[in-house]
N, C-alpha and C positions, 0 to 999 in steps of 0.2 A: 504495500499499499503505500503511495506517495503521499508523505504529508510534508508541507513545508511550515515551519513554524515562525512565528514573529511575537515581538513582544508588543505591549500595548502602546508604543510610538511605532509600531509598523516596521521595525528593523527587525531583520533575520537573526534568529539566536540559535545556538547550539545547545539541543534539547538533553543533550549528556551533561552539561554543566549548569543549566538555568531551568527554571520553570516556564513553560510555555503560557501564554496569554490567548493566542489566535493560532488556529490551525487550518489550512486549505486542504481539503479532501478532493482528490481527482479520481477519474475513472469509473470502475463499476462501483468503488464505494460511495462516490458522490450520488451515484443514481439510487443506491440503495437507501443513503439517508435522505435524499430528498423524498421518497416513497414513504419512510417513516414521518416525516414533518407534514406531509398531505394527509396521512392517514389519523394525525395526533392534532390538527388543526380544525376548526369548524369554518366551513367557507363562508367569506365575507368578513373574519377575525381580523385578519391582516389589511391595514389600510394601504399599503404598498402594493398589495397584489390581492385585490379582492376576488379574483377567481381561483385563488390558491386553497385547498382543502377539501374536507369532504363534509357530509352531514354526520358530523363527529357526535352531536349529542342525541341524534336517534339511536346509534347504536351503543353507546356508553349507559344510556339509561333503558336500556333493554330493547330487543326486536323480537317480533313473534316469526320472523321469517329469514332464516340463516341464508337462505339460497339468493333472496333480493338483495341483502347485505352485501354478500360476495360480488353480485353483478353491478351493484352502486359503486362500490369502492373500486373496481376494475374501472369502469367508466371515469371517475374522477382522477384516476392515475393516469389512464390512458390521454384525457385530456389536458393534464398539468405538464406532461412529459413527452413531446412530441419525437424524441429519440428511441423512443422504445414502441414495441407494437405487441400485438398477440398477448394482451395482459389477461390473466386470470387471479383468483383471489380465491383461497379455500381457508375456511374457518378450521383451525384445526383443534383448537379446545375453548369452550367458552364456561368459565368458573365464574364464582362470585367476585371475585377481586381481580380478574385477567382475562383478555382475549387474547388468544394466539392465532396469527395468521400465516400462511405462506403465500408470497406472491411469485407466480412464474411470468417471464416474459422474453422477448427478445430485444436485442439493442443494437442499434446502428450506429457506430462510431464515425461516419464519414467515409469510412474505405470498407469495411466488411460488418457482416451482420453476425452476432453471436446469439445463437439459438440456446432454449433451455438454460437460461439464467435464472436464477430465485433468490429471493430474501426472504428472511423471517421478521415478523413485527410483533411484539408484545404491546398491547395497549392497557394500561392500569385503569382500574375503573374506580380506585378509592381517591 
């Protein structure tokens, strides 16, 4: 995972000797992190990007139809990240305090397409 670390003044730092304040994540890890942000943000919550997010409140406060939840989340993720396609979301477990999801997708980096990429996202309900 390629991470570049910066101080609070945006100067490069050596993380072996100092603590990092800001880190830039690139590549597949950036996509996975962005998917997690979409799933944990209510659509319209961020003033800087009113289209980012999902219908977060409806599924953290309970849903009667897990299949519909999976389809909706896949659509939110697909709409927010144009470089990915074939998005599918699977609800792995639904407990009182946490929901666990597996997100499968294909990613296009401008040169080639990587199929069968996936990440796991856990959403705390407390």
